[in-house]
N, C-alpha and C positions, 0 to 999 in steps of 0.2 A: 504493500500499499503506500502511496505517496501523498504528501501534504504539501500545500502551496504556501511558502513563507518568503517575504521580502522579495517577491518577484521570481522565486526559483521553486521548482518541484523538487522536494527532498524526500528520500524514502524514510518512512516512519520506522522507529526502532521499537521492537516489541516491549512490552511492559515487564520489568524485571524486579522481582520481589526482594531480592538480596539488596540490603541498603547500600552496602559498599559498591556493588555493581552499578546500582542505580545512580550513585554519586558520579562514578567514573563515566557512565553513559551520558550523563548531563554535560560533563566537560567535553566529551567527544562531540556531543550534538551542538554545543556552543561553538566549538572549534570549526565544525562544519559549516555552521551558519556564517561566522565571521569570514571564513575562507571564501564561501560563495559570494558574500556581499562584496568583499574586496575584489574578487574577479570581476564582478558586474560593474563595480565603480571604475576599475581600470579600463574596462572596455568602453566606458563612456568618455573617458578623457581624450581630448583631441591634442595631439602633438604633431609637429611638423619637422622634427629633428632630422629624419633621413632626407626629406625634400630640400631643407635649408642647406645641408651639407653638399647635396648634389648641385644646388644652385650656386653656392660659393665657389665650387671647384670650376664650373662652367664660366662663371662671371670673371674669375681670374684669367682664364684661358682667352676670353674676349678681349681682355686689357693687354695681355702679354704675348699673344700669338704674332709670329713675325710676318705673316701674310694676311691679306684681306680676306682671302678664301677661307683660311682656317678661322678667322675671327668670325665670319658670317656662319660657318658650319656651327660653331660653339653657340652662337647667338640663336640660331634656329632651334637647337635643343634646349637653350635656356628659356626662350619664349614658351615652348611647348610645356615644359615642366612647370614654369610659373603659371600659366594659364590653368593647368590641371590643379595646382595647388589653390588658387584663389576661386575656382569654381566651387570650393568646399564652403559651405555657409559659415562655418566657425572661422574662416579667415579674415572677415570683415573686422571682427574685434580682436583678433589675435596680434600679439606684439612680435613684429618680425625684425627686431633691432639687431638680431644676429646675422642678418643678411649684409654683406659687406660692400657689394658694388652696385647698389641700387638706392635710389631716393624713394621713400615711401612717406607720403603726406596724407593726413586725414582731417577732415572737418565735417561736421554735420552729417549728411548722408552720402558723402563722396570720399572715396579713398584712391589715391593715385600711386601706381607702381611705375617708376620711370627710371630708364638707364640709358647708357650711350655706348656706341661702338666707335672708338677712335681709329680712323683709317691711316694707312701708311703715308698718304699725301698731306697730312696734317689737317684734314677736314674731319667732320664728325657727323654721324647719323644717330638720331635719337629714337627710342622706342618707348611706348608706355601702354598700360592698360588702366581704364577707368573702371572701378568697382562702384556702382551705384546702388544704394539701398532704395527700393521702390515701395516697401511695405514691410509689415512684419515678417522677418525671415525670408524676404524676397529680395534678390539682388540680380543686377544685370551687369555683364562685362562688355566693355566697349574698348576695341583696340585703336590706338592712334597710329597713323601713317605719316611719317615725315616727308613732307613735300616742299620744304623751306627753300630748297635750290631754285625751284621753278615758280615760286610766288613773287610776283612783281608787286611793288609798293605795299608791302605787308602792313604798314601802319594804317592803312585805309580799307583792309579787306576783313570781311566776315568770313571765317573758315569753319571747316567741319572736321569730324574725326578722320576722314579720308583724305583730307587736304590740310594738314596740320603744320604749324610753323613750329618745328621741333625745338626743344630746349631741355635743359636738365633742371627741373624745378627744385627749389630749395625752401620755398615758403608758400603756404596757402593762407589766405585771409578770407574768412567768412564773416559777413555782417548782413543783418536783415535790412539794413538801410538800403542795400543794393538789391535785396530779394532773397528769399529763402533758398533758391536753387542757383544762385549766382556766386561764384568764387573768384577771387582775384589771386593770380599766381605770379611770384617772382622767380625768374630762372636765369640760367647761365648758358651761353653758347660759345664753345670754343672757336666757332667760325672757320678760320683758316691760319696759314703760316704767319700772317701779319697782325691780325686783330682778333680780339674777343668781343663778345656782346652780352649785355645784360637786358633782360626783357621784362616788362610788366604786361601781363596778358590777363584775360578774363574768360572764364568758361561758364556756360549756362547748360544745365541739364534738364532733361524732362523724362517723365514716366513713359512716354511714347517712343523713347529711343532717339530724340532729336538732340544732338550735341552741336553747340556753337561756340566757336572760339572768336573772341573779339566783339566789342561792343562800342557804340558811340558814347562813351562815358568818360573819356579822358579830356578834360578841357584844358588846353594850353594856352599860352599868351597869344598865339596866332589863330589856331583853329582847334576843332574837336577831333581827336584821333580814336582809332579802334583798339589800339595797342601802342605801347611805347617801347622803342628800341634804341639803346645806346650802344655806340660802337667806339672802341678805344684801342690803344696800342697793346700788343701782346705782352710786353714786359712790365706792364703797370697794373695796379689793382684799383678797382672802382668799387665804391661802397654803394649798396642799394639795399635798404633795410626797412622792414615795417616796424615802427614803435608804438606798441599798443597803448602805452600810457598817455600818448598825444593823439592817437589814432591817425598817424601820418606815415606816408611812405616817404622816407629821407634818402636823398642820393647826392653824391659829388657832382659838382658842376665841372663838365668836361671842356677843356679848351685845347687848340693846337699849340705846338711848341712855337710857332711863329705865325704871324697874320697871313703870310704868304702861303701857309699850308692848310688853310681853311678848306674842309671838305675831304681832306686826305687823312683818313682816320687812323692809320698807323702812327700818326704823330700826335694823336689826342691823349691827354691824360687829366687826371683830377688836379684842381687848383690847391687842395688840401686845406683850404681856408674858408671857402664858402659851400653852402649846401642849399639846395632847393628841395621842394617837397610836393606831394600830392595830399590833399585832405578831402575827406568825404562829406558832401553836402548835396542835398536835393538829388539824391540817387546818382551822383557823378563824382569822379575824382577830379578835384580842381587844383590847378597848378599854383603854387606859392613860391615866389622868388625870395632867395636869400633869407632863409629862416635863421632865427636866433638860437643856435644850438652850439655850445662850445665844443671845439675839437677834443675828443677823448677817446680812449681805446674802446669804450663801450659802444660808441656810435658805429664802429666798423662791423660789418657782417662777417660770418664765417663763409667766405667766398669759396667757390669751387676752383681748385687747382686743376691743371691739366690731368685728366683721368689716367694718362699713361704712366704718371709719376706715382710711386708708391710712398 
């Protein structure tokens, strides 16, 4: 005969009249119950240790392989393994901080998994999955396809997940002042041999699967833009950081090393003395010139180094 206890069917032990044997059987039965419960609990725990170990190996191969073909082969395997992992419901709330070669950002109903393939010609290709929570225990996965090389006048374009201006995002900003499904992103782009870029973009999600990048919400001194792109010399560092205490995106003012080099961005760098900002008002990011913030180490963001360097 079997009895149902704590979610398990356990074989009943016959009645034993001997007191000593009865006491012993109680201990055995208790041990059996504890053992069964422990096994059941362990089966309900979700861990991704094996998957993360595999992804870390593949991620290192992407960065260190000597040929582009080898990098792309590792990236194909990386993308497939990552997608299989994040299609698991528990992944949305799981801490993947042990993954080493990927940027993972999360706010409200959006989680971004974002990484880069550095190519041998000193250019970069970016990859990402958006994991969007659409309801209780309901999620949707959207892959982003980097088409930045072919996108003309990107500051004025509304883009989609299949036509994405790729970057490696390091900050996500969510405020209901812009809308519950609207997220501002700060990103880095290694661009090419001569320049780096920093990017302020915005992504809007919907339950119907419509993803839009860019929106006419960046009011500059001259016109309204759909995203902001800064380009500067490869050997300098530009700060672009969100300060939640003042709710502003603060950034270095970039200038050429000589007035004759205006527009030649490999000669642009920060003044290190003046900062501008965007502040949120009336559902837009509004430009503010020369903000009054003292230069100090806390102002500088943790900028992205060349991913090929360890």
